[in-house]
C-alpha positions as a Markdown table, in Angstrom:
| # | Residue | x | y | z |
|---|---|---|---|---|
| 1 | Unk | -17.7 | -81.4 | 167.9 |
| 2 | Unk | -16.0 | -84.8 | 167.1 |
| 3 | Unk | -16.4 | -86.4 | 163.5 |
| 4 | Unk | -19.2 | -88.7 | 164.6 |
| 5 | Unk | -21.3 | -85.6 | 165.5 |
| 6 | Unk | -20.3 | -83.8 | 162.4 |
| 7 | Unk | -21.5 | -86.6 | 160.1 |
| 8 | Unk | -25.1 | -87.0 | 162.0 |
| 9 | Unk | -27.7 | -86.7 | 159.3 |
| 10 | Unk | -25.3 | -86.7 | 156.3 |
| 11 | Unk | -24.8 | -89.5 | 153.8 |
| 12 | Unk | -21.4 | -90.4 | 154.5 |
| 13 | Unk | -21.1 | -92.8 | 151.6 |
| 14 | Unk | -21.7 | -89.9 | 149.4 |
| 15 | Unk | -18.7 | -88.0 | 150.6 |
| 16 | Unk | -15.0 | -88.8 | 149.7 |
| 17 | Unk | -12.5 | -89.8 | 152.1 |
| 18 | Unk | -10.6 | -86.7 | 151.5 |
| 19 | Unk | -13.7 | -84.6 | 152.4 |
| 20 | Unk | -14.5 | -86.5 | 155.4 |
| 21 | Unk | -10.8 | -86.2 | 156.7 |
| 22 | Unk | -11.0 | -82.4 | 156.0 |
| 23 | Unk | -14.3 | -82.0 | 157.6 |
| 24 | Unk | -13.0 | -83.6 | 160.9 |
| 25 | Unk | -10.3 | -80.9 | 161.3 |
| 26 | Unk | -12.7 | -78.0 | 160.7 |
| 27 | Unk | -14.8 | -75.9 | 163.0 |
| 28 | Unk | -18.3 | -77.2 | 163.0 |
| 29 | Unk | -21.7 | -76.1 | 164.1 |
| 30 | Unk | -25.4 | -76.5 | 163.1 |
| 31 | Unk | -27.3 | -73.7 | 161.3 |
| 32 | Unk | -30.8 | -72.3 | 162.3 |
| 33 | Unk | -32.3 | -75.2 | 160.2 |
| 34 | Unk | -30.4 | -77.7 | 162.1 |
| 35 | Unk | -28.1 | -78.7 | 159.3 |
| 36 | Unk | -24.5 | -79.6 | 160.2 |
| 37 | Unk | -22.2 | -77.1 | 158.9 |
| 38 | Unk | -18.3 | -76.7 | 158.8 |
| 39 | Unk | -16.1 | -73.7 | 158.3 |
| 40 | Unk | -13.6 | -73.9 | 155.4 |
| 41 | Unk | -11.4 | -70.6 | 154.4 |
| 42 | Unk | -13.7 | -68.5 | 156.4 |
| 43 | Unk | -17.2 | -69.6 | 155.0 |
| 44 | Unk | -19.8 | -72.0 | 156.4 |
| 45 | Unk | -20.8 | -74.8 | 154.2 |
| 46 | Unk | -22.9 | -78.1 | 154.5 |
| 47 | Unk | -20.5 | -81.2 | 153.9 |
| 48 | Unk | -21.8 | -82.0 | 150.4 |
| 49 | Unk | -21.7 | -78.4 | 149.4 |
| 50 | Unk | -18.2 | -78.2 | 150.6 |
| 51 | Unk | -17.3 | -81.3 | 148.6 |
| 52 | Unk | -18.7 | -79.7 | 145.6 |
| 53 | Unk | -16.7 | -76.4 | 146.2 |
| 54 | Unk | -13.4 | -78.7 | 146.5 |
| 55 | Unk | -14.5 | -80.5 | 143.1 |
| 56 | Unk | -14.9 | -77.0 | 141.6 |
| 57 | Unk | -11.6 | -75.6 | 142.9 |
| 58 | Unk | -9.7 | -78.6 | 141.5 |
| 59 | Unk | -11.5 | -79.2 | 138.2 |
| 60 | Unk | -13.1 | -76.2 | 136.7 |
| 61 | Unk | -11.8 | -75.1 | 133.5 |
| 62 | Unk | -12.8 | -71.5 | 133.0 |
| 63 | Unk | -13.2 | -69.7 | 129.6 |
| 64 | Unk | -12.4 | -66.0 | 129.5 |
| 65 | Unk | -15.9 | -65.3 | 128.3 |
| 66 | Unk | -17.5 | -67.1 | 131.3 |
| 67 | Unk | -20.1 | -64.9 | 133.1 |
| 68 | Unk | -20.8 | -65.8 | 136.8 |
| 69 | Unk | -23.9 | -64.5 | 138.6 |
| 70 | Unk | -23.1 | -64.3 | 142.4 |
| 71 | Unk | -25.1 | -63.5 | 145.5 |
| 72 | Unk | -25.8 | -64.5 | 149.0 |
| 73 | Unk | -28.9 | -66.5 | 149.5 |
| 74 | Unk | -32.1 | -64.6 | 149.4 |
| 75 | Unk | -30.6 | -61.4 | 147.7 |
| 76 | Unk | -32.4 | -61.5 | 144.4 |
| 77 | Unk | -30.5 | -64.6 | 142.9 |
| 78 | Unk | -33.4 | -65.9 | 140.7 |
| 79 | Unk | -34.2 | -62.3 | 139.4 |
| 80 | Unk | -30.6 | -61.5 | 138.5 |
| 81 | Unk | -30.2 | -64.9 | 136.8 |
| 82 | Unk | -33.3 | -64.4 | 134.6 |
| 83 | Unk | -32.2 | -60.8 | 133.7 |
| 84 | Unk | -28.5 | -61.5 | 132.9 |
| 85 | Unk | -29.9 | -64.4 | 130.7 |
| 86 | Unk | -32.3 | -62.4 | 129.0 |
| 87 | Unk | -29.8 | -59.6 | 128.4 |
| 88 | Unk | -27.0 | -61.9 | 127.1 |
| 89 | Unk | -29.2 | -64.0 | 125.1 |
| 90 | Unk | -31.6 | -61.4 | 123.5 |
| 91 | Unk | -30.3 | -61.7 | 120.0 |
| 92 | Unk | -31.0 | -65.2 | 119.9 |
| 93 | Unk | -34.0 | -65.1 | 122.1 |
| 94 | Unk | -35.7 | -61.7 | 122.0 |
| 95 | Unk | -38.1 | -60.7 | 124.3 |
| 96 | Unk | -41.3 | -61.2 | 122.1 |
| 97 | Unk | -40.3 | -64.8 | 121.2 |
| 98 | Unk | -43.0 | -67.1 | 122.1 |
| 99 | Unk | -40.7 | -69.8 | 122.9 |
| 100 | Unk | -38.3 | -67.8 | 124.9 |
| 101 | Unk | -36.5 | -70.2 | 127.4 |
| 102 | Unk | -37.6 | -68.1 | 130.2 |
| 103 | Unk | -41.1 | -68.9 | 129.7 |
| 104 | Unk | -40.5 | -72.7 | 130.0 |
| 105 | Unk | -37.2 | -73.0 | 132.2 |
| 106 | Unk | -36.4 | -71.8 | 135.6 |
| 107 | Unk | -33.6 | -69.5 | 135.7 |
| 108 | Unk | -31.6 | -71.8 | 138.0 |
| 109 | Unk | -31.6 | -74.5 | 135.0 |
| 110 | Unk | -30.6 | -71.7 | 132.5 |
| 111 | Unk | -27.9 | -70.3 | 134.8 |
| 112 | Unk | -26.9 | -73.4 | 137.0 |
| 113 | Unk | -25.1 | -73.1 | 140.3 |
| 114 | Unk | -21.4 | -74.3 | 140.3 |
| 115 | Unk | -21.5 | -75.7 | 143.8 |
| 116 | Unk | -25.2 | -76.4 | 144.2 |
| 117 | Unk | -25.7 | -78.1 | 140.8 |
| 118 | Unk | -23.0 | -78.9 | 138.4 |
| 119 | Unk | -20.3 | -80.0 | 141.1 |
| 120 | Unk | -22.7 | -81.2 | 143.8 |
| 121 | Unk | -23.6 | -84.2 | 141.6 |
| 122 | Unk | -20.1 | -85.0 | 139.9 |
| 123 | Unk | -16.6 | -84.0 | 140.4 |
| 124 | Unk | -16.2 | -83.7 | 136.7 |
| 125 | Unk | -19.7 | -82.6 | 135.3 |
| 126 | Unk | -20.6 | -82.6 | 131.7 |
| 127 | Unk | -20.1 | -79.2 | 130.2 |
| 128 | Unk | -20.7 | -80.0 | 126.5 |
| 129 | Unk | -24.2 | -78.6 | 126.7 |
| 130 | Unk | -22.5 | -75.2 | 127.4 |
| 131 | Unk | -21.0 | -75.0 | 124.0 |
| 132 | Unk | -22.2 | -71.4 | 123.4 |
| 133 | Unk | -20.2 | -68.4 | 124.5 |
| 134 | Unk | -20.7 | -66.8 | 126.9 |
| 135 | Unk | -21.3 | -69.6 | 129.2 |
| 136 | Unk | -23.6 | -68.6 | 132.2 |
| 137 | Unk | -23.1 | -69.8 | 135.7 |
| 138 | Unk | -23.9 | -68.8 | 139.2 |
| 139 | Unk | -22.5 | -69.2 | 142.7 |
| 140 | Unk | -23.1 | -68.4 | 146.4 |
| 141 | Unk | -19.5 | -68.8 | 147.1 |
| 142 | Unk | -17.5 | -65.7 | 148.3 |
| 143 | Unk | -15.0 | -64.2 | 145.8 |
| 144 | Unk | -11.9 | -65.7 | 147.5 |
| 145 | Unk | -13.2 | -69.2 | 147.1 |
| 146 | Unk | -13.4 | -69.0 | 143.4 |
| 147 | Unk | -9.8 | -67.9 | 142.8 |
| 148 | Unk | -8.5 | -71.3 | 143.0 |
| 149 | Unk | -10.9 | -72.5 | 140.0 |
| 150 | Unk | -10.3 | -69.2 | 138.0 |
| 151 | Unk | -6.7 | -68.7 | 138.0 |
| 152 | Unk | -5.6 | -66.3 | 135.2 |
| 153 | Unk | -9.1 | -66.1 | 133.9 |
| 154 | Unk | -10.8 | -62.8 | 132.7 |
| 155 | Unk | -14.3 | -64.1 | 133.2 |
| 156 | Unk | -17.0 | -61.6 | 134.6 |
| 157 | Unk | -18.7 | -61.4 | 137.7 |
| 158 | Unk | -22.2 | -59.9 | 138.5 |
| 159 | Unk | -22.8 | -59.5 | 142.2 |
| 160 | Unk | -26.2 | -58.7 | 143.8 |
| 161 | Unk | -26.3 | -57.2 | 147.3 |
| 162 | Unk | -29.4 | -56.8 | 149.5 |
| 163 | Unk | -30.1 | -54.9 | 152.6 |
| 164 | Unk | -29.1 | -57.4 | 155.4 |
| 165 | Unk | -32.5 | -56.9 | 157.4 |
| 166 | Unk | -34.6 | -57.8 | 154.3 |
| 167 | Unk | -32.2 | -60.6 | 153.4 |
| 168 | Unk | -32.5 | -62.2 | 157.0 |
| 169 | Unk | -36.4 | -61.9 | 156.6 |
| 170 | Unk | -36.5 | -63.3 | 153.2 |
| 171 | Unk | -34.2 | -66.2 | 154.4 |
| 172 | Unk | -36.5 | -66.9 | 157.4 |
| 173 | Unk | -39.7 | -67.0 | 155.3 |
| 174 | Unk | -38.1 | -69.3 | 152.7 |
| 175 | Unk | -36.7 | -71.8 | 155.2 |
| 176 | Unk | -40.3 | -71.6 | 157.3 |
| 177 | Unk | -41.9 | -73.1 | 154.0 |
| 178 | Unk | -39.4 | -75.8 | 153.8 |
| 179 | Unk | -39.8 | -77.2 | 157.2 |
| 180 | Unk | -40.2 | -80.8 | 157.7 |
| 181 | Unk | -40.2 | -83.2 | 160.6 |
| 182 | Unk | -36.5 | -83.7 | 160.1 |
| 183 | Unk | -35.6 | -80.1 | 159.3 |
| 184 | Unk | -37.2 | -77.6 | 161.6 |
| 185 | Unk | -36.1 | -74.0 | 161.6 |
| 186 | Unk | -35.1 | -72.4 | 164.9 |
| 187 | Unk | -37.1 | -69.5 | 166.3 |
| 188 | Unk | -36.6 | -66.1 | 164.7 |
| 189 | Unk | -34.6 | -64.8 | 167.6 |
| 190 | Unk | -32.2 | -67.8 | 167.3 |
| 191 | Unk | -31.9 | -67.4 | 163.5 |
| 192 | Unk | -31.2 | -63.8 | 164.1 |
| 193 | Unk | -28.4 | -64.5 | 166.6 |
| 194 | Unk | -26.9 | -67.2 | 164.4 |
| 195 | Unk | -27.0 | -64.9 | 161.3 |
| 196 | Unk | -25.3 | -62.2 | 163.2 |
| 197 | Unk | -22.5 | -64.5 | 164.2 |
| 198 | Unk | -22.3 | -65.7 | 160.6 |
| 199 | Unk | -23.2 | -69.3 | 161.2 |
| 200 | Unk | -25.5 | -69.7 | 158.3 |
| 201 | Unk | -24.6 | -71.5 | 155.0 |
| 202 | Unk | -22.3 | -69.4 | 152.6 |
| 203 | Unk | -22.0 | -66.9 | 155.7 |
| 204 | Unk | -21.0 | -64.7 | 157.3 |
| 205 | Unk | -22.9 | -62.3 | 155.2 |
| 206 | Unk | -20.9 | -59.1 | 155.4 |
| 207 | Unk | -17.6 | -61.1 | 154.6 |
| 208 | Unk | -19.2 | -62.2 | 151.3 |
| 209 | Unk | -20.6 | -58.9 | 150.4 |
| 210 | Unk | -17.4 | -57.1 | 151.1 |
| 211 | Unk | -15.2 | -59.5 | 149.2 |
| 212 | Unk | -17.3 | -58.5 | 146.0 |
| 213 | Unk | -17.4 | -55.0 | 146.7 |
| 214 | Unk | -13.6 | -54.7 | 147.2 |
| 215 | Unk | -13.3 | -56.8 | 144.0 |
| 216 | Unk | -15.5 | -54.2 | 142.0 |
| 217 | Unk | -13.3 | -51.5 | 143.1 |
| 218 | Unk | -10.1 | -53.1 | 142.4 |
| 219 | Unk | -11.2 | -54.7 | 139.1 |
| 220 | Unk | -14.3 | -52.8 | 137.9 |
| 221 | Unk | -13.9 | -54.3 | 134.4 |
| 222 | Unk | -14.3 | -57.7 | 135.7 |
| 223 | Unk | -16.6 | -57.4 | 138.8 |
| 224 | Unk | -19.9 | -55.4 | 138.8 |
| 225 | Unk | -21.6 | -54.8 | 142.2 |
| 226 | Unk | -25.3 | -54.3 | 142.0 |
| 227 | Unk | -27.8 | -53.6 | 144.7 |
| 228 | Unk | -31.3 | -55.2 | 144.9 |
| 229 | Unk | -32.7 | -51.8 | 146.0 |
| 230 | Unk | -31.5 | -49.9 | 143.0 |
| 231 | Unk | -32.7 | -52.6 | 140.7 |
| 232 | Unk | -36.1 | -52.3 | 142.1 |
| 233 | Unk | -36.0 | -48.2 | 142.1 |
| 234 | Unk | -34.2 | -47.9 | 138.7 |
| 235 | Unk | -34.7 | -51.1 | 136.5 |
| 236 | Unk | -34.1 | -49.3 | 133.4 |
| 237 | Unk | -30.9 | -47.7 | 134.3 |
| 238 | Unk | -29.5 | -50.7 | 136.2 |
| 239 | Unk | -30.3 | -53.1 | 133.2 |
| 240 | Unk | -28.6 | -50.8 | 130.8 |
| 241 | Unk | -25.5 | -50.7 | 133.3 |
| 242 | Unk | -25.6 | -54.4 | 133.2 |
| 243 | Unk | -25.6 | -54.9 | 129.6 |
| 244 | Unk | -22.8 | -52.5 | 129.2 |
| 245 | Unk | -20.7 | -54.4 | 131.7 |
| 246 | Unk | -21.3 | -57.6 | 130.0 |
| 247 | Unk | -20.3 | -56.1 | 126.7 |
| 248 | Unk | -23.7 | -56.1 | 124.9 |
| 249 | Unk | -25.0 | -52.8 | 125.4 |
| 250 | Unk | -28.5 | -51.6 | 124.0 |
| 251 | Unk | -28.8 | -50.0 | 120.8 |
| 252 | Unk | -30.8 | -46.7 | 120.4 |
| 253 | Unk | -33.4 | -48.6 | 118.6 |
| 254 | Unk | -33.7 | -51.2 | 121.5 |
């Protein structure tokens, strides 16, 4: 597919010349929602998210106490963000607080995406509002894409995985609700085939899941691998496990 086709339905003026040049050299396709996607370092992105990933890799300045919540889309991301925020910030915001931030703010606001929020809108976003420690961020990027922006950092990752069939069904229903005249989801059979081929934003699915699973085996002090199904079945034990990993275990009184 040539550069002209890749750029279709994309606001070219919002992309840097460097990004457009890079995209012209990458494998390209359309995902099941009709969005143009390109494959960079083994992962599929829309052009604007790819630019955000490049911005992150070049400009992010990590702190050793940073916590990054990671997942493939539709794998319990919002749930994990809320739990992580509640656990880490519970001394400042106890659960009985009538003004708890989770009562007024979306978890995506409290734990923003690096590539779909902060670096999506600016190559050098303002981090002054993240003055408290630890800073909480989130991502859908596979772990190898984060290494460039996290060199020599000891920050911690919490990854949530989910049964692949449930992930696909949730993905299907999510995008069915977001259909517009300009963005029509393919039939379920075509969506299934593209998902299996890995041509979905932040895909392939198994490559991402395995990247964090292997990371948890190689460096369990800095990568926690959690499962959506275990969180549903044993929320008490899994939240205790999360708190211990993040260095803020529950007391006997709690």
